[in-house]
Residue frames as qw, qx, qy, qz and C-alpha x, y, z in Angstrom:
[[0.818, -0.508, -0.157, -0.219, 83.80, 117.33, 0.48],
 [0.139, -0.766, 0.588, -0.217, 86.45, 117.16, 3.21],
 [0.831, 0.084, -0.542, 0.090, 88.59, 114.06, 3.80],
 [0.548, -0.719, 0.334, -0.267, 89.44, 113.06, 7.36],
 [0.697, 0.310, -0.616, 0.196, 92.50, 110.99, 8.24],
 [0.600, -0.646, 0.295, -0.369, 92.99, 109.31, 11.60],
 [0.440, 0.342, -0.815, 0.156, 95.14, 106.71, 13.34],
 [0.814, -0.446, 0.142, -0.342, 94.48, 103.99, 15.87],
 [0.063, 0.516, -0.851, 0.074, 96.69, 101.25, 17.30],
 [0.913, -0.064, -0.249, -0.316, 95.60, 97.64, 16.82],
 [0.662, -0.543, 0.514, -0.051, 97.05, 95.13, 19.25],
 [0.237, 0.555, -0.740, -0.297, 99.83, 93.24, 17.43],
 [0.216, -0.063, 0.969, -0.107, 98.57, 89.88, 18.69],
 [0.477, 0.503, 0.619, -0.370, 95.17, 90.54, 17.04],
 [0.132, 0.508, -0.401, -0.751, 96.29, 91.70, 13.57],
 [0.038, -0.008, -0.913, -0.406, 95.33, 88.58, 11.63],
 [0.044, 0.539, 0.824, -0.168, 91.85, 88.44, 13.14],
 [0.102, 0.661, 0.146, -0.729, 91.38, 92.20, 12.66],
 [0.121, 0.321, -0.623, -0.703, 92.15, 91.77, 8.95],
 [0.032, -0.230, -0.956, -0.179, 89.72, 88.84, 8.74],
 [0.077, 0.619, 0.632, -0.459, 86.91, 90.78, 10.41],
 [0.162, 0.671, -0.048, -0.722, 87.34, 93.67, 8.00],
 [0.024, -0.128, 0.817, 0.562, 87.40, 91.42, 4.95],
 [0.259, -0.422, -0.788, -0.366, 83.70, 90.78, 5.58],
 [0.113, 0.016, 0.408, -0.906, 82.14, 93.64, 7.57],
 [0.241, 0.457, 0.816, -0.261, 78.51, 93.02, 8.44],
 [0.156, 0.469, 0.561, 0.665, 76.22, 94.32, 5.65],
 [0.262, -0.856, -0.445, -0.030, 74.11, 96.19, 8.22],
 [0.472, -0.647, 0.025, 0.598, 77.23, 98.03, 9.42],
 [0.373, 0.070, 0.476, 0.793, 78.23, 98.89, 5.86],
 [0.017, -0.690, -0.566, -0.450, 74.77, 100.37, 5.26],
 [0.391, -0.830, -0.295, 0.267, 74.93, 102.36, 8.52],
 [0.450, -0.405, 0.213, 0.767, 78.22, 103.96, 7.45],
 [0.214, 0.296, 0.581, 0.728, 76.91, 104.70, 3.96],
 [0.163, -0.767, -0.568, -0.251, 73.62, 106.11, 5.25],
 [0.437, -0.758, -0.181, 0.450, 75.52, 108.34, 7.71],
 [0.315, 0.945, -0.069, -0.058, 77.24, 110.05, 4.77],
 [0.504, -0.574, 0.560, 0.321, 80.62, 108.30, 5.00],
 [0.772, 0.627, -0.045, -0.094, 82.18, 108.04, 1.55],
 [0.627, 0.591, -0.434, 0.262, 85.43, 106.56, 0.30],
 [0.611, -0.667, 0.358, -0.231, 86.13, 105.11, 3.76],
 [0.814, 0.338, -0.449, 0.146, 89.36, 103.11, 3.83],
 [0.661, -0.692, 0.290, -0.024, 91.55, 101.55, 6.50],
 [0.636, 0.562, -0.493, 0.191, 95.26, 100.79, 6.08],
 [0.804, -0.574, 0.139, -0.062, 97.05, 98.52, 8.56],
 [0.301, 0.705, -0.626, 0.142, 100.80, 98.30, 9.13],
 [0.752, 0.021, -0.651, 0.103, 102.47, 95.15, 10.47],
 [0.254, 0.079, -0.632, 0.728, 103.13, 96.81, 13.86],
 [0.092, -0.581, -0.769, 0.250, 99.42, 97.54, 14.30],
 [0.036, 0.369, 0.026, -0.928, 99.34, 101.17, 13.19],
 [0.296, 0.585, 0.742, 0.142, 95.92, 101.68, 11.59],
 [0.004, -0.264, 0.121, 0.957, 95.38, 104.69, 9.34],
 [0.293, 0.586, 0.755, -0.014, 91.86, 105.50, 8.23],
 [0.016, 0.120, -0.217, -0.969, 90.53, 107.98, 5.71],
 [0.183, 0.596, 0.780, -0.057, 86.93, 108.97, 5.11],
 [0.008, 0.191, 0.260, 0.947, 85.22, 111.64, 3.05],
 [0.167, -0.642, -0.739, 0.114, 82.24, 113.23, 4.81],
 [0.004, 0.769, 0.193, 0.609, 80.54, 116.61, 4.96],
 [0.370, -0.681, 0.300, -0.556, 80.53, 116.64, 8.76],
 [0.456, 0.185, -0.844, 0.212, 82.47, 114.03, 10.73],
 [0.171, -0.049, 0.672, -0.719, 80.74, 114.80, 14.04],
 [0.684, 0.165, 0.100, -0.704, 77.25, 114.52, 12.52],
 [0.704, 0.285, -0.601, -0.247, 78.29, 111.44, 10.56],
 [0.254, 0.171, -0.872, 0.383, 79.67, 109.74, 13.66],
 [0.397, 0.034, 0.514, -0.760, 76.50, 110.61, 15.57],
 [0.758, 0.226, -0.196, -0.580, 74.40, 109.05, 12.79],
 [0.580, 0.242, -0.777, 0.025, 76.53, 105.90, 12.84],
 [0.012, 0.127, -0.785, 0.606, 76.27, 105.75, 16.63],
 [0.574, 0.070, 0.248, -0.777, 72.47, 106.02, 16.39],
 [0.746, 0.180, -0.533, -0.356, 72.33, 102.85, 14.29],
 [0.848, -0.416, 0.216, -0.246, 71.79, 99.83, 16.54],
 [0.944, 0.220, -0.111, 0.219, 74.41, 97.82, 14.70],
 [0.286, 0.758, -0.362, 0.461, 77.14, 100.30, 15.61],
 [0.514, -0.625, 0.449, -0.379, 77.14, 99.47, 19.32],
 [0.972, -0.055, 0.228, -0.034, 77.34, 95.76, 18.52],
 [0.752, 0.550, -0.143, 0.334, 80.19, 96.28, 16.03],
 [0.026, 0.784, -0.405, 0.470, 82.12, 98.56, 18.41],
 [0.736, -0.483, 0.392, -0.266, 81.76, 96.03, 21.24],
 [0.971, 0.163, 0.124, 0.121, 83.10, 93.28, 18.96],
 [0.614, 0.634, -0.151, 0.446, 86.04, 95.43, 17.81],
 [0.337, -0.890, 0.194, -0.239, 87.01, 97.01, 21.16],
 [0.833, -0.444, 0.287, 0.166, 89.38, 94.20, 22.23],
 [0.794, 0.410, 0.142, 0.425, 91.45, 94.71, 19.08],
 [0.215, 0.843, -0.074, 0.488, 92.63, 98.20, 20.07],
 [0.491, 0.119, -0.521, 0.688, 95.43, 99.19, 22.45],
 [0.177, -0.268, 0.216, -0.922, 93.09, 101.83, 23.93],
 [0.197, 0.201, 0.873, -0.398, 90.40, 99.25, 24.64],
 [0.462, 0.670, 0.524, -0.252, 88.04, 100.70, 22.06],
 [0.522, 0.364, 0.434, 0.638, 88.02, 102.26, 18.62],
 [0.032, -0.949, -0.310, -0.056, 87.10, 105.70, 19.92],
 [0.503, -0.691, 0.140, 0.499, 90.67, 106.80, 20.62],
 [0.657, 0.577, 0.266, 0.406, 91.20, 108.10, 17.10],
 [0.330, -0.598, 0.096, 0.724, 93.95, 110.64, 16.58],
 [0.533, 0.808, 0.250, -0.018, 93.10, 112.96, 13.70],
 [0.613, -0.123, 0.271, 0.732, 95.88, 114.04, 11.38],
 [0.161, 0.805, 0.040, -0.570, 96.28, 117.51, 9.90],
 [0.741, 0.565, 0.268, 0.245, 96.51, 117.80, 6.13],
 [0.362, -0.694, 0.229, 0.579, 99.90, 119.30, 5.19],
 [0.031, -0.330, 0.630, 0.703, 99.96, 118.69, 1.42],
 [0.624, 0.493, 0.548, -0.258, 97.26, 118.41, -1.24],
 [0.405, -0.051, 0.606, 0.683, 98.52, 117.91, -4.79],
 [0.177, 0.623, 0.654, 0.392, 95.26, 118.85, -6.49],
 [0.174, -0.917, -0.277, 0.228, 94.80, 121.98, -4.38],
 [0.357, -0.615, 0.299, 0.636, 98.28, 123.20, -5.23],
 [0.349, 0.172, 0.682, 0.620, 97.84, 122.37, -8.91],
 [0.067, 0.810, 0.561, 0.157, 94.55, 124.33, -8.96],
 [0.273, -0.869, -0.062, 0.408, 96.23, 127.27, -7.21],
 [0.348, -0.419, 0.502, 0.672, 98.92, 127.22, -9.91],
 [0.545, 0.538, -0.101, -0.635, 96.29, 127.12, -12.65],
 [0.114, 0.318, -0.903, -0.264, 97.27, 123.56, -13.64],
 [0.751, -0.107, -0.476, -0.445, 95.14, 120.51, -14.43],
 [0.506, -0.434, 0.620, -0.414, 94.38, 118.29, -11.46],
 [0.157, 0.115, -0.974, -0.114, 94.30, 114.53, -11.15],
 [0.736, -0.155, 0.012, -0.659, 91.15, 112.44, -10.76],
 [0.940, -0.191, 0.232, -0.162, 91.45, 109.21, -8.81],
 [0.629, -0.410, 0.548, 0.367, 95.08, 108.86, -9.83],
 [0.656, 0.501, 0.464, 0.322, 94.38, 109.37, -13.53],
 [0.270, -0.292, 0.189, 0.898, 96.16, 111.99, -15.58],
 [0.423, 0.641, 0.254, -0.587, 94.01, 114.49, -17.50]]
């Protein structure tokens, strides 16, 4: 299943509150993401507001459409919009994968890792 990586910019004056909000995401929003096929979704936040997200999903466009169709999504996005430099969380910049350890190990006929564990 493909992994997607993206960045956003959180306003530096809102970092503490952004962290607090994500420490307890609404259960209904969590279920909407799960039910839309989002797996292993993680957000990483740097002190200058750079937010890096990763998510595993079969189809990001279909998954995003499914999340958007959930009523809770519009409420969550409206609550989160003021935290972003762009004025919303839709200004994601996708990153291209340039290195994959497991893929290169497989290509070389070597054992791969699993969740950071050695074989």
